[in-house]
N, C-alpha and C positions, 0 to 999 in steps of 0.2 A: 672271454669276459666282456660284457658290454661296456661301453664307455659311460662315464658318470652322467652325462646329459641324457643318454638313452635310458639309464636306470631311473632317473627322476621322471622322465616322461612316462615310462611304464608304471611307476608307482602312482602317478596321477591318474592313469587309466584305471588301475586297480581300486583306488580310493573311490573314484566316481562309480564304478560298478558296485562296490560294497555299500555305498551310501544310498543307492537306488533301492536296495533291499529286495529286488524282485528275482533273485537267483536262488537255486536250490542250496540247501545247507552244505552239501558235499562240495559243490563248486565254490561256495563262499570260503570254506575252509582251505581249499586248494589255493585260491587267490590270496588269502591271508598268509599262508605259508610262503608263497612266491614273494609277496610284499615284504615279509620279514627278511628273507634272504637278500632281496635287492637293497633293503635298508642297511643291512649289515655290510654289504659290498660297498655301498656309497660311503658309509662311515669309515671303512677301512681306507678307501681311496682318499678321502678328505684328510685322514690322519697322516697318510703317506705324503700328500702334498704339503701339509703343514710342516712336516719335518724338512722339506726342501726349501721352504721360504727363507729368504735372507733379507736382512735390512742393510742398506748401504749407509755407512756412517762416514761423514767427512772428517778426516783427521789431517790437519794441516791443509795442504793443497791436494791431497789424494783422497779418493773415495775408496773405502775398504769394505768388502762384504763381511757381515757378521751373522752368525746363525740366529734365527729368530727364536726367542723364548717367550711364550705367551705368559709364563708365570713370573717373569722378571719385572721388577718395578719400572714404571715409566720414567724415562729420563727426559727432562725438559731441555730444550736446546737454547743456548745463549746466543744472542745476536750481537 
């Protein structure tokens, strides 16, 4: 499986080719299919990375890792 950055670069190339509009329909459909697969792969990789993200919270004098929850309400830090 290609790396995330490689997927994005290939997606950009596909979009450029499709936007030009000077390719046969069959080739355009093949590029579109490839682009959709790459897009799904990128989304999956982002979701995996998001699950691994941790927030470091200072508790007393120690910094403790906490799982990141994008849906949790924001906590304001008191100084």
